[in-house]
Structures are given as structure tokens and as C-alpha cells.
MARKE-64713 format. One record per residue: x, y, z of N, C-alpha, C in turn. Coordinates in steps of 0.2 Angstrom, whole numbers, plus 5000, padded with zeros to 4 digits. Example, Ala and Ser with C-alpha at 12.3 -4.5 7.8 and 13.67 -1.06 7.14 Angstrom:
506649725039506249785039506649845039;506449895035506849955036506450005039;
***
This chain:
401957004796401357004792400656984794;400157024793399556994797399156974789;398956904789398656884783397756884784;397656914781396856914781396456894776;396856864771396556814765397156764763;397056714760397556674758398056704754;398756674756399156714752399856654750;399956664744400456614740401056654739;401556634743402256664742402756614739;402856624734403256574729403856604725;404256564723404856574718405456554722;405956564717406656564719407056624722;406756684721407056744724406856754732;406956814733406856844741406256874741;405756854746405156894748405256914755;405256974756405357014762404757044764;404357024771403757064772403757094778;403757154778403757194784403257184789;402957234794402457234797401857254794;401557224788401157244785400557204785;399957214781399257174781399157154774;399057104772398857064766398157024766;397657074763396957044763396557084768;395957094767395457134771394757104773;394457114778393857094778393557144783;393057174782392557164775392657194769;392757164764393057194757392857154751;392757184746392657144739393357084739;393057024736393456974732393856944740;393556954745393856914751393756824750;393156824747392956744747393256704741;393456754736393456724729394156734726;394656764731395456794729395756764733;396556784733397056764736397656804734;398156814738398656864736399256814733;399356834727400056794725400556844723;401056824728401756864728402356824726;402656834720403156774718403856824717;404456794719405056814715405156764712;405056764705405156704702405956664700;406356714699407056694698407556704703;408056674704408556694710408756754710;408756794705408956864705408256924708;407656894707407056924709407056944716;406756994718406657004726406057054726;405557034732404957084733405057104739;404957164741405157204747404357234749;404057214755403357264757403557274763;403557354765403857384770403157374776;403457404782403057414787402457464786;401957434787401257484788400957484782;401057434775400757434770400157384772;399657424768398957364768398757354762;398857284759398557274753397957234753;397457264750396757224751396757164747;396157134744396157074743396257054735;396457014733396656984726397257024723;397757024726398457054723398757014720;399157034715399556984710400157024709;400857004713401457044715401956974711;402257014705402756964702403256994700;403756994703404657004702404956954698;404956944690405256894688406056884688;406456944687407056944686407456984691;406957064692407257104696407057124702;406557184703406357194709405757224709;405357214716404857254717404957284725;404857344726404757374733404157424734;403957414739403257454740403457484746;403557554747403557584754403157584759;403457614765402957614771402357654771;401857624775401157654776400857664768;401057624763400657634756399957584757;399457604755398757584755398557554748;398357494747398257474740397557434740;397157454735396557434735396457364732;395857334732395757254729395857264721;396057194721396157174713396857224709;397357214713398057254711398457194708;398857234703399457204700399857244698;400557204699401157244698401657184696;402057214690402457164689403157204686;403757164686404357204683404457184676;404057144673404357114667403557124662;403757114655403157094650403057014650;403456984653403556904653403756864646;403556904639403656884633403856934628;404256914624404556974620403957004615;403857054612403457074608403457044601;404057034598404057014592403956934592;403456914588403256854587403856794587;404356804584405056764584405356754592;405256804596405556814603405056804608;404456784607403956774613404056714618;404456684615404556624620405456604621;405656644619406556624620406756664626;406456694631406756724637407256784636;407056814631407556874629407256934631;406656944634406356984637406557034642;406457104642406757144647406257164654;406757154660406357164666406657224669;406257264673406557344676406157324683;406557354687406357364695405757404695;405257394700404757434701404857464709;404757534710404757554716404157594718;403857584724403257634726403457664733;403457724733403657764737403257764744;403357794750403257794754402357824755;401957794758401357834759400957844753;400957794748400557804742399957764743;399357784740398657774739398557744734;398357664733398257654725397657614725;397157634721396457624721396457554718;395657534717395457474717395657464708;395957394707395957374699396657414695;397057424700397657464697398257414694;398457424689399057384687399657434685;400257414688400857454688401357394684;401657424680402057394674402857394677;403157364673403957364675404257444673;404757444677405157504677404857574680;404357574683403857634685404157634693;404257694694404357724701403657764702;403457764708402857794710403057844716;403057904715403457944720402957944727;403257964732403057964738402358004740;401857994744401158034745400758034739;400958004733400558004727399957974728;399357974723398757944723398657904716;398557844716398357814709397657794709;397357824704396657834703396457744702;395857724704395457664702395557654694;395757594693395657564687396257584682;396857614685397357654680397857594679;398157604673398557584671399257614670;399857594676400357654676400957614672;401157644667401657634663402357664663;402257724665402757774666402757784673;403357824676403357854682403057904684;402857894690402457954693402757994699;402758054697403158104704402858104710;403158134713402758134721402258184721;401858164727401358224728400858234722;400558184719400258194713399558154713;398958164709398458114709398558104701;398758034700398858004694398357964692;397957964685397557904684397357904676;397057854674396957844668397157774664;397057774658397357714654397457754647;398057754645398657764649398657824656;398857804660399057854667399257924665;398957964666399358034667399258084674;399658124675399558174681398958204680;398458214685397758234685397858304688;398258304694398158354699398858344704;399058404706399558404713399158394718;399458374724399158364730399458424733;399058464737399358524741399558504747;
***
């Protein structure tokens, strides 16, 4: 991997980096951010494939399952992706560790804009575009433009 910004790789799980780029110059958040990539528990994994470019200030956390980013995916600055909610919704379960985690898969040749958050259990289909500022809480088909909060399909890519 080519590191263009400070990167913290941490956790008890497995992190695999292909021939990818983490951090970009010149680009926003270069001087005041870093990439945080974490495979928190021993069951967790993060796999970033060849040709992936992740801009500055990324946060990628696989708590108990997996996050996979496919080849030639381009990701804008201030990006977050999580396989977990990290806490239960009900007040009596917020700190008991009973929350659910679900794998996240981003296909090949995806373009993800600035300030996107991708949540647990999501699959993003190959060649799709995720618009800046989107919150992706459901899976995205291949070859579409997807955006908003909550996100929805905006159009097909011809």
C-alpha cells in the first residue's frame, strides 16, 4: 500500500491491504486527519483490494465480521464504514455486547463521494456511484447512482 497520510492499523483481527493508496495530496483533510482501519475482534477482517484509492480521513471498523472493498474503487475524503452499530438500541442492552454485526461488501470499480457513511450489512454493487454526503443503510445494485439520507437509487448508469 502507498500511504499518503498517517494510517492507524489496529485490532485483534486481520487487515489485508492490496496495492492500494491511503490518503491523498493535495486534498482536503490532509493535515488534520488520518486513516483509521480496525479489525476489532479476532473474528473481524478488513480487506482492501488492489487499485483502491481512499482519500483523507477515512474510518473503517469491522468489529466482529468483515469489510471488503473491491478492486479499483475510489473513495472520497471523510469516509466511514462500519459492520456494527456498536451498541444495542434498547437502553438495557446498550452496553451488554449483544448487538448484531453484519458484513459489508463494496464491489469493484465503485466511486464513493465525500462524507459518505456505509452501515452494517450493506453490499454495494460493482460500478455504482455513491453521492457525496449519503448514508447507505441498505444494499445498492450494480451500475446505479445512489444518494441521499436515507440513500436511494437516483438513476441507472448506462
